[in-house]
Each structure stands twice: as structure tokens, then as C-alpha cells.
C-alpha positions as CSV (number, residue, x, y, z in Angstrom):
1,Q,176.8,-14.3,-4.7
2,L,178.4,-14.2,-1.3
3,E,180.6,-17.0,-0.1
4,D,179.3,-18.5,3.1
5,H,182.6,-19.5,4.6
6,Y,185.9,-17.8,5.3
7,N,189.0,-19.9,4.6
8,F,192.2,-20.1,6.5
9,E,193.9,-17.5,4.3
10,D,191.2,-15.1,5.4
11,A,192.1,-15.8,9.1
12,L,195.7,-14.8,8.4
13,L,194.6,-11.6,6.6
14,V,192.3,-10.7,9.6
15,G,195.2,-11.4,12.0
16,C,197.5,-9.0,10.0
17,M,194.7,-6.3,9.9
18,L,194.3,-6.6,13.7
19,I,198.0,-6.3,14.3
20,T,198.0,-3.2,12.1
21,L,195.2,-1.7,14.3
22,L,197.1,-2.5,17.4
23,K,200.3,-0.9,16.0
24,H,198.3,2.3,15.4
25,A,196.3,2.3,18.6
26,D,197.7,5.7,19.4
27,R,195.8,7.1,16.4
28,V,192.9,4.7,15.9
29,K,190.4,5.2,18.6
30,I,187.6,3.0,17.1
31,A,187.5,0.6,14.2
32,C,184.4,-0.9,12.7
33,M,184.7,-4.2,10.7
34,A,181.9,-5.4,8.5
35,Q,182.6,-9.0,9.4
36,L,181.2,-8.4,12.8
37,V,177.7,-7.7,11.5
38,N,177.7,-9.0,8.0
39,V,175.8,-12.1,6.8
40,I,179.1,-14.0,6.9
41,A,179.9,-13.3,10.5
42,P,182.7,-15.0,12.6
43,I,180.1,-17.3,14.2
44,M,177.6,-19.0,11.8
45,T,174.5,-21.0,12.5
46,E,172.1,-23.2,10.6
47,D,168.3,-22.8,11.0
48,N,167.4,-25.1,13.9
49,G,170.9,-26.6,13.7
50,T,174.5,-26.3,14.5
51,A,176.6,-23.3,15.3
52,W,180.3,-23.1,14.4
53,K,183.3,-20.7,14.4
54,Q,184.5,-19.4,11.1
55,T,188.3,-19.3,10.6
56,I,188.4,-15.5,11.2
57,F,186.7,-16.0,14.7
58,Y,190.0,-16.9,16.3
59,P,192.2,-13.8,15.6
60,Y,189.2,-11.6,16.5
61,M,188.7,-13.5,19.8
62,H,192.4,-13.6,20.7
63,T,192.9,-9.9,20.0
64,S,189.8,-9.0,22.0
65,V,190.7,-11.1,25.0
66,Y,194.5,-10.6,25.1
67,G,195.0,-7.3,23.2
68,R,194.0,-5.1,26.1
69,G,196.4,-2.7,27.6
70,I,199.2,-0.6,26.2
71,S,200.2,-1.3,22.6
72,L,203.9,-1.5,22.4
73,N,206.0,-0.5,19.4
74,P,208.5,-3.4,18.8
75,I,211.4,-3.0,16.5
76,I,211.1,-5.8,14.0
77,T,213.6,-7.2,11.6
78,S,212.4,-9.9,9.2
79,P,213.4,-11.6,6.0
80,K,211.4,-10.1,3.1
81,Y,209.8,-11.2,-0.2
82,D,208.5,-9.4,-3.3
83,S,204.8,-9.8,-4.3
84,K,203.1,-9.0,-7.5
85,D,202.4,-5.4,-6.3
86,F,204.9,-4.7,-3.6
87,T,208.6,-5.2,-2.8
88,D,210.3,-5.9,0.5
89,V,207.2,-7.4,2.2
90,P,208.3,-8.8,5.6
91,Y,207.4,-12.4,6.3
92,L,206.8,-11.5,10.0
93,E,203.9,-9.2,11.0
94,S,204.0,-8.7,14.8
95,T,203.2,-6.4,17.7
96,A,202.9,-6.7,21.5
97,V,200.4,-5.5,24.1
98,Y,201.3,-4.9,27.8
99,N,198.4,-5.3,30.3
100,E,199.9,-3.6,33.4
101,E,196.9,-4.4,35.6
102,N,197.1,-8.1,35.0
103,E,201.0,-8.1,34.7
104,Q,200.7,-9.8,31.3
105,L,202.5,-9.3,28.0
106,T,201.1,-10.7,24.8
107,I,202.9,-11.0,21.5
108,F,200.8,-11.3,18.3
109,A,202.6,-12.6,15.2
110,V,201.8,-13.8,11.7
111,N,204.3,-15.8,9.7
112,R,203.5,-15.2,6.0
113,H,206.1,-17.6,4.6
114,L,204.5,-20.2,2.3
115,Q,207.0,-23.0,3.0
116,E,209.1,-22.3,6.1
117,G,208.8,-21.7,9.8
118,L,210.2,-18.4,11.0
119,E,212.3,-17.8,14.1
120,L,211.0,-15.2,16.4
121,E,213.2,-13.5,19.0
122,C,211.9,-10.9,21.3
123,D,213.9,-9.1,24.0
124,I,211.8,-8.7,27.1
125,R,214.5,-7.9,29.6
126,N,212.4,-4.9,30.8
127,F,209.8,-7.4,31.9
128,E,211.8,-9.2,34.6
129,G,210.2,-12.3,36.1
130,Y,207.9,-13.0,33.2
131,Q,207.3,-16.5,31.9
132,V,205.5,-18.0,29.0
133,I,202.1,-19.2,30.0
134,E,200.8,-20.2,26.6
135,H,201.7,-20.1,22.9
136,I,198.6,-20.4,20.8
137,V,199.0,-21.3,17.1
138,L,196.4,-21.2,14.3
139,E,197.8,-23.1,11.3
140,N,196.6,-25.3,8.5
141,D,198.4,-26.7,5.4
142,D,195.5,-25.7,3.1
143,L,195.0,-22.0,2.7
144,K,191.5,-22.6,1.2
145,Q,190.4,-24.8,4.2
146,T,187.1,-23.6,5.7
147,N,185.1,-24.5,8.8
148,S,181.5,-25.5,8.6
149,A,178.6,-27.2,10.4
150,A,180.3,-30.5,9.4
151,G,183.5,-29.7,11.2
152,T,186.1,-27.1,12.2
153,P,189.5,-28.2,10.8
154,V,190.8,-24.7,11.3
155,A,191.1,-24.2,15.0
156,P,193.9,-23.1,17.3
157,H,196.1,-25.2,19.5
158,S,198.3,-24.4,22.5
159,N,201.3,-26.5,21.4
160,G,203.5,-23.6,20.3
161,N,207.2,-23.8,21.3
162,A,207.9,-20.3,22.8
163,V,210.4,-20.2,25.6
164,I,212.2,-17.5,27.7
165,D,215.9,-17.7,28.4
166,N,217.8,-14.7,30.0
167,G,215.1,-12.2,29.0
168,L,214.8,-13.4,25.4
169,V,211.6,-15.0,24.1
170,T,212.3,-17.4,21.2
171,A,209.9,-19.5,19.1
172,I,209.6,-21.0,15.7
173,L,206.4,-19.8,14.1
174,P,205.1,-22.4,11.8
175,K,204.7,-21.5,8.1
176,L,201.5,-19.6,7.4
177,S,200.4,-19.2,11.0
178,W,198.7,-16.8,13.5
179,N,200.5,-16.9,16.9
180,V,199.6,-15.5,20.3
181,I,202.4,-15.8,22.8
182,R,201.1,-15.0,26.3
183,L,203.5,-14.1,29.1
184,A,202.8,-13.3,32.7
185,K,204.8,-12.3,35.8
186,R,205.7,-15.2,38.1
187,Q,203.6,-15.2,41.2
């Protein structure tokens, strides 16, 4: 039997998968994901009733809207952990996309840490005159939390704390969170 709701943990997984696709954009020309056409799609409806966004909707939407342009290959250092099947898994999964036409830079990041926020530092000195325009965060204390017709407790907010100082973007990424840090050139 199929589950009819994705939980918050699924949203983090989708975010990591999308970051992986962006990191390999030089080789991946097209990617098909069953969730876009499956019976458990990112947007659900009830017969003659309500429509709601599943938890996985947000990483898909953010990547679709802000992940257009040139995929950059950032050099990432992160604390690591060991899982049941793998060793040295980084807590931080991240990439960036530069949209030259709109003079925008977007950093996508997932903090996998179960208990702690993670400090993100990103050197953008080559992007002189850029400022943070938004830091979107998708977070929830319950990995099994779902959205439904009754409510959407898993939804992003724009209360992230990213700042730029002397060409260095810094932010504390909340534990277990999907983050979209949007930067644009000052007008």
C-alpha cells in the first residue's frame, strides 16, 4: 500500500538529490523523477476538496525557480559522521548556481545534523557588489511530520540569518534543514 503523504525527512532527501543533480549538471542533461507524475505527487488534492503542498514540493519549487544558470562547483569542507552503511558522510550538502542574466547567485544547502545548527561560510569575493536578498529555510523538529488537507506544518520561512561581510557569506543553518540563500547584485 502506498503512503499518501511525504514527511519532512523526504523533503531533506529530495533536497540532497536535487543538489546532486545540480553538482553534476555538466553531465546530466535531463532527469526524470517519478514524484512529478506519481500518485503521490508534490501537490495533492481531495475529490471536490482542498489542495495542499507536500513537504517535497518546496525543494522542487526552489530548485526550479532559483536553480537556473551556471552550476558552480564549490569547494566544501564539513564535519562528518558515520552511518550504518557509510563512513565520513558530510553534514553539509551544498552547491551554488549563478544566473548571469539576472545577476543572481543562489546557494542551496542541507544540514543533515540531527541536533545542531551548522555554520556555513561561503567566499563570494568574485561576486563584488552582491547582497543577501533572502534566506529561505525549511525546517521542522519532527522528521516524520507530514502536510495534509488539514494543514501544512512543513512550510518554508524567510527568516534565515545569512549575511555578507567583506565578500564572505555566513549563516547558521538550523539542524535538519533545507536552505536557499539568494544573493543579487546591488542596483
